[in-house]
Every structure is written in structure tokens, then in C-alpha cells.
Z-matrix of the N, CA and C atoms (Angstrom, degrees):
N
C 1 1.442
C 2 1.521 1 111.11
N 3 1.304 2 116.89 1 124.59
C 4 1.470 3 121.57 2 -177.65
C 5 1.508 4 108.35 3 -89.77
N 6 1.336 5 116.51 4 125.18
C 7 1.444 6 121.63 5 -177.67
C 8 1.520 7 113.71 6 -78.15
N 9 1.352 8 115.84 7 -30.70
C 10 1.445 9 122.41 8 -176.98
C 11 1.512 10 107.35 9 -128.89
N 12 1.340 11 115.86 10 134.00
C 13 1.469 12 118.57 11 -178.83
C 14 1.531 13 109.41 12 -71.37
N 15 1.305 14 113.67 13 156.24
C 16 1.463 15 121.09 14 -179.50
C 17 1.517 16 111.35 15 -59.94
N 18 1.370 17 115.82 16 -39.75
C 19 1.443 18 120.16 17 179.70
C 20 1.527 19 111.30 18 -64.48
N 21 1.321 20 117.89 19 -41.23
C 22 1.445 21 121.18 20 178.81
C 23 1.514 22 111.27 21 -66.22
N 24 1.337 23 115.86 22 -39.17
C 25 1.479 24 119.92 23 176.84
C 26 1.533 25 110.50 24 -62.26
N 27 1.309 26 117.98 25 -45.39
C 28 1.472 27 121.31 26 179.10
C 29 1.526 28 111.14 27 -63.29
N 30 1.305 29 117.43 28 -39.65
C 31 1.464 30 120.70 29 176.28
C 32 1.535 31 111.36 30 -63.54
N 33 1.318 32 116.01 31 -38.70
C 34 1.458 33 119.62 32 176.07
C 35 1.515 34 111.88 33 -63.48
N 36 1.314 35 116.91 34 -42.54
C 37 1.468 36 120.81 35 177.52
C 38 1.547 37 109.55 36 -61.96
N 39 1.310 38 116.88 37 -45.11
C 40 1.464 39 119.69 38 177.70
C 41 1.486 40 113.10 39 -61.63
N 42 1.335 41 116.83 40 -42.82
C 43 1.448 42 122.14 41 176.85
C 44 1.519 43 111.30 42 -61.11
N 45 1.311 44 116.80 43 -40.11
C 46 1.485 45 122.49 44 179.75
C 47 1.540 46 109.32 45 -67.03
N 48 1.321 47 118.03 46 -41.39
C 49 1.467 48 119.75 47 178.37
C 50 1.527 49 110.66 48 -63.50
N 51 1.331 50 116.43 49 -44.70
C 52 1.474 51 120.05 50 176.67
C 53 1.513 52 110.91 51 -58.92
N 54 1.349 53 116.52 52 -41.87
C 55 1.455 54 120.04 53 177.74
C 56 1.501 55 113.61 54 -61.94
N 57 1.329 56 116.78 55 -41.56
C 58 1.457 57 120.93 56 176.52
C 59 1.536 58 112.59 57 -64.76
N 60 1.320 59 115.61 58 -42.78
C 61 1.454 60 119.82 59 175.86
C 62 1.527 61 112.93 60 -61.66
N 63 1.343 62 113.82 61 -39.21
C 64 1.476 63 119.10 62 179.74
C 65 1.525 64 110.57 63 -65.33
N 66 1.307 65 117.09 64 -40.87
C 67 1.475 66 120.49 65 177.32
C 68 1.536 67 110.43 66 -63.57
N 69 1.331 68 114.99 67 -42.54
C 70 1.467 69 119.79 68 178.49
C 71 1.524 70 110.14 69 -60.23
N 72 1.313 71 115.51 70 -46.43
C 73 1.489 72 120.16 71 179.82
C 74 1.532 73 110.34 72 -61.50
N 75 1.343 74 116.75 73 -41.62
C 76 1.475 75 121.11 74 178.34
C 77 1.537 76 110.12 75 -58.79
N 78 1.311 77 118.04 76 -55.67
C 79 1.451 78 121.67 77 -176.26
C 80 1.524 79 113.24 78 -65.27
N 81 1.300 80 116.33 79 -36.87
C 82 1.474 81 119.65 80 176.79
C 83 1.503 82 113.00 81 -67.56
N 84 1.343 83 115.62 82 -40.40
C 85 1.491 84 118.30 83 179.69
C 86 1.551 85 109.42 84 -71.51
N 87 1.317 86 118.67 85 -36.12
C 88 1.477 87 119.60 86 176.57
C 89 1.520 88 108.78 87 -60.75
N 90 1.335 89 115.99 88 -45.95
C 91 1.479 90 119.39 89 -179.59
C 92 1.524 91 110.57 90 -60.29
N 93 1.295 92 117.76 91 -46.88
C 94 1.466 93 121.81 92 -178.39
C 95 1.518 94 109.40 93 -61.07
N 96 1.345 95 115.89 94 -50.14
C 97 1.497 96 119.43 95 -178.32
C 98 1.495 97 113.94 96 -63.51
N 99 1.351 98 117.04 97 -41.03
C 100 1.469 99 119.11 98 -176.37
C 101 1.543 100 112.09 99 -84.37
N 102 1.314 101 116.94 100 -51.30
C 103 1.453 102 120.71 101 -172.90
C 104 1.516 103 113.76 102 -80.62
N 105 1.316 104 117.93 103 -39.32
C 106 1.452 105 120.47 104 -176.24
C 107 1.551 106 113.09 105 -92.97
N 108 1.336 107 115.44 106 -34.40
C 109 1.463 108 118.17 107 -176.71
C 110 1.539 109 111.80 108 -103.19
N 111 1.354 110 117.59 109 -6.01
C 112 1.449 111 121.49 110 174.78
C 113 1.539 112 115.75 111 71.99
N 114 1.325 113 116.08 112 23.60
C 115 1.493 114 119.58 113 179.82
C 116 1.545 115 109.77 114 -78.83
N 117 1.302 116 115.95 115 156.09
C 118 1.445 117 122.46 116 176.08
C 119 1.534 118 108.55 117 -61.55
N 120 1.349 119 119.73 118 138.56
C 121 1.464 120 122.04 119 -177.44
C 122 1.539 121 113.74 120 -57.24
N 123 1.336 122 118.25 121 -33.84
C 124 1.457 123 119.59 122 178.42
C 125 1.511 124 110.47 123 -68.97
N 126 1.330 125 115.91 124 -45.48
C 127 1.506 126 119.15 125 176.66
C 128 1.536 127 109.41 126 -62.62
N 129 1.309 128 116.31 127 -45.54
C 130 1.496 129 118.86 128 179.22
C 131 1.513 130 112.37 129 -58.14
N 132 1.330 131 114.46 130 -44.20
C 133 1.479 132 118.61 131 179.08
C 134 1.512 133 112.69 132 -65.85
N 135 1.343 134 116.29 133 -38.89
C 136 1.453 135 121.13 134 178.89
C 137 1.513 136 111.20 135 -64.60
N 138 1.323 137 117.49 136 -48.80
C 139 1.456 138 122.18 137 179.38
C 140 1.541 139 110.93 138 -62.52
N 141 1.291 140 116.77 139 -41.78
C 142 1.439 141 123.14 140 178.75
C 143 1.511 142 113.32 141 -61.86
N 144 1.348 143 115.34 142 -39.91
C 145 1.466 144 120.26 143 176.22
C 146 1.511 145 111.36 144 -63.03
N 147 1.333 146 117.05 145 -41.55
C 148 1.450 147 120.76 146 178.84
C 149 1.548 148 110.06 147 -64.02
N 150 1.328 149 117.06 148 -46.25
C 151 1.477 150 121.39 149 177.99
C 152 1.511 151 109.52 150 -59.21
N 153 1.341 152 117.93 151 -49.43
C 154 1.446 153 122.26 152 -178.35
C 155 1.546 154 111.03 153 -59.91
N 156 1.340 155 117.49 154 -40.52
C 157 1.441 156 121.00 155 -177.54
C 158 1.550 157 111.65 156 -64.30
N 159 1.317 158 116.24 157 -43.94
C 160 1.474 159 118.61 158 179.16
C 161 1.515 160 111.96 159 -66.11
N 162 1.338 161 117.58 160 -42.32
C 163 1.453 162 121.00 161 177.44
C 164 1.493 163 111.23 162 -64.03
N 165 1.323 164 117.34 163 -42.83
C 166 1.422 165 122.21 164 179.71
C 167 1.555 166 112.14 165 -60.76
N 168 1.292 167 113.79 166 -42.10
C 169 1.496 168 118.68 167 178.13
C 170 1.503 169 109.84 168 -63.43
N 171 1.315 170 117.78 169 -47.79
C 172 1.470 171 119.91 170 -178.29
C 173 1.525 172 112.04 171 -64.20
N 174 1.307 173 117.10 172 -43.99
C 175 1.501 174 118.91 173 179.32
C 176 1.528 175 112.45 174 -66.47
N 177 1.338 176 116.93 175 -41.35
C 178 1.466 177 118.00 176 179.08
C 179 1.527 178 110.33 177 -68.71
N 180 1.299 179 117.53 178 -36.69
C 181 1.457 180 119.84 179 -179.98
C 182 1.513 181 111.08 180 -62.91
N 183 1.317 182 118.16 181 -47.80
C 184 1.454 183 121.93 182 -178.30
C 185 1.475 184 113.21 183 -82.48
N 186 1.352 185 120.01 184 -51.75
C 187 1.452 186 124.93 185 -169.16
C 188 1.532 187 112.18 186 -82.55
N 189 1.288 188 118.30 187 -43.86
C 190 1.441 189 121.90 188 -172.34
C 191 1.527 190 110.72 189 -84.82
N 192 1.325 191 115.61 190 -52.38
C 193 1.454 192 120.38 191 -171.36
C 194 1.518 193 113.94 192 -104.29
N 195 1.330 194 117.65 193 -18.16
C 196 1.435 195 122.61 194 177.64
C 197 1.543 196 114.08 195 59.82
N 198 1.308 197 114.95 196 35.68
C 199 1.460 198 118.00 197 -176.45
C 200 1.525 199 111.12 198 -104.57
N 201 1.321 200 115.56 199 162.98
C 202 1.447 201 122.90 200 176.60
C 203 1.527 202 109.51 201 -78.01
N 204 1.307 203 114.59 202 157.56
C 205 1.460 204 120.65 203 177.11
C 206 1.523 205 110.93 204 -70.04
N 207 1.309 206 116.89 205 137.46
C 208 1.459 207 120.91 206 169.38
C 209 1.529 208 107.79 207 -145.79
N 210 1.296 209 115.87 208 143.43
C 211 1.452 210 120.11 209 -179.40
C 212 1.535 211 110.07 210 -64.35
N 213 1.303 212 118.48 211 -32.48
C 214 1.444 213 121.45 212 177.67
C 215 1.531 214 112.42 213 -62.01
N 216 1.359 215 116.54 214 -45.02
C 217 1.437 216 121.67 215 179.12
C 218 1.528 217 109.22 216 -65.26
N 219 1.340 218 115.72 217 -42.00
C 220 1.462 219 119.84 218 179.99
C 221 1.525 220 111.62 219 -64.77
N 222 1.298 221 116.95 220 -41.52
C 223 1.502 222 120.17 221 177.91
C 224 1.512 223 112.44 222 -64.45
N 225 1.331 224 114.78 223 -38.23
C 226 1.482 225 119.26 224 176.68
C 227 1.528 226 110.32 225 -64.01
N 228 1.336 227 115.04 226 -44.15
C 229 1.448 228 120.59 227 179.84
C 230 1.548 229 110.46 228 -62.08
N 231 1.369 230 115.43 229 -42.09
C 232 1.458 231 119.45 230 178.72
C 233 1.534 232 111.66 231 -66.60
N 234 1.294 233 119.47 232 -35.27
C 235 1.454 234 122.93 233 178.93
C 236 1.522 235 110.55 234 -61.32
N 237 1.369 236 115.12 235 -45.24
C 238 1.424 237 119.30 236 178.37
C 239 1.523 238 111.69 237 -67.88
N 240 1.340 239 115.44 238 -40.01
C 241 1.458 240 120.92 239 179.83
C 242 1.504 241 112.68 240 -66.38
N 243 1.311 242 116.93 241 -26.68
C 244 1.477 243 120.24 242 178.23
C 245 1.501 244 112.24 243 -61.17
N 246 1.297 245 117.89 244 -31.90
C 247 1.463 246 121.96 245 177.14
C 248 1.495 247 108.96 246 -65.45
N 249 1.348 248 116.51 247 -48.83
C 250 1.471 249 121.22 248 178.21
C 251 1.535 250 110.86 249 -63.48
N 252 1.279 251 116.82 250 -39.78
C 253 1.507 252 122.13 251 178.96
C 254 1.525 253 110.04 252 -59.93
N 255 1.350 254 115.97 253 -47.23
C 256 1.467 255 120.15 254 -179.05
C 257 1.547 256 110.79 255 -64.47
N 258 1.313 257 117.45 256 -45.43
C 259 1.474 258 120.95 257 175.70
C 260 1.506 259 111.48 258 -58.28
N 261 1.333 260 117.27 259 -47.04
C 262 1.454 261 123.11 260 -179.61
C 263 1.539 262 110.00 261 -59.54
N 264 1.299 263 117.88 262 -47.45
C 265 1.446 264 121.61 263 179.87
C 266 1.524 265 112.99 264 -59.80
N 267 1.318 266 116.23 265 -49.08
C 268 1.468 267 120.96 266 -176.89
C 269 1.521 268 111.99 267 -69.64
N 270 1.315 269 117.84 268 -36.50
C 271 1.447 270 120.76 269 177.97
C 272 1.529 271 109.30 270 -67.52
N 273 1.318 272 118.34 271 -42.37
C 274 1.479 273 122.34 272 179.93
C 275 1.533 274 108.22 273 -65.32
N 276 1.311 275 116.63 274 -42.85
C 277 1.469 276 120.33 275 179.51
C 278 1.553 277 110.06 276 -62.17
N 279 1.324 278 114.39 277 -44.29
C 280 1.484 279 119.49 278 179.35
C 281 1.519 280 110.38 279 -59.82
N 282 1.312 281 116.09 280 -51.24
C 283 1.473 282 122.55 281 -175.91
C 284 1.533 283 110.75 282 -61.88
N 285 1.335 284 118.55 283 -47.22
C 286 1.451 285 122.42 284 -173.78
C 287 1.525 286 112.80 285 -82.21
N 288 1.302 287 116.28 286 -47.05
C 289 1.486 288 118.39 287 -171.09
C 290 1.536 289 114.72 288 -94.52
N 291 1.314 290 117.92 289 -32.21
C 292 1.477 291 119.72 290 -177.62
C 293 1.536 292 110.04 291 -94.64
N 294 1.296 293 117.46 292 -47.56
C 295 1.463 294 120.37 293 -178.12
C 296 1.531 295 114.39 294 -88.40
N 297 1.374 296 115.87 295 -10.45
C 298 1.451 297 123.00 296 -179.54
C 299 1.501 298 114.19 297 53.77
N 300 1.340 299 115.37 298 42.00
C 301 1.447 300 120.41 299 177.04
C 302 1.517 301 108.63 300 -101.69
N 303 1.352 302 114.08 301 165.73
C 304 1.478 303 118.52 302 178.19
C 305 1.525 304 108.07 303 -68.18
N 306 1.338 305 116.30 304 144.00
C 307 1.457 306 121.72 305 -176.23
C 308 1.524 307 114.30 306 -60.39
N 309 1.303 308 117.97 307 -22.39
C 310 1.495 309 120.24 308 -178.47
C 311 1.546 310 110.24 309 -74.05
N 312 1.293 311 119.53 310 -12.40
C 313 1.471 312 120.68 311 177.35
C 314 1.528 313 106.97 312 -63.42
């Protein structure tokens, strides 16, 4: 007896690949913004999160789920992403400004 369908498993793999690519995009863009362009780590992290969120939405929409664009889906995605954005901002602020650690922590 198969607990998970083959299609669902393939979708999970695609979703995971998009997630890994999104993380790579985030860290790469933080590095470029902070180390190469001299931006503040909090600003760099914030901009990188926005970039990563849009790319993640587009890749998941086309590659993972194969669905058409709709503002309703995009707004739902942004609502969920807002939680991650808020956590990311406050953790980066805590690490850099309160704990005085390097932003890569």
C-alpha cells in the first residue's frame, strides 16, 4: 500500500528544489548587497527577502504547481510570507543591533 501518491511525491521534490533555490538566492543577494555594495545588513536582508519571495512565488507557480497567475493566490502567498518577513527582520535586528554579532550568524 502506497501512503503517498507518486504525483504528490514529485510535487514535494519540486517544492523542495524551489525552496533550496530560494534560500540560495536569499543568501547570495544578502552577500552582494552587504559585502559588495556596502548596504546595512538589515536593509540587505530585507531586500533579499523581498527578492526571494517574488522568485519563490514565480517558480512555485510555474514549476511546482503549474498554475496560472492570480492576484488572490499572490496575496495569499504574500500573507504567509509576511510572517517569515517579520521573523527575518526581527531576528536580523536582534543579531546585528542588540547582540552585536556578525550578520551571517
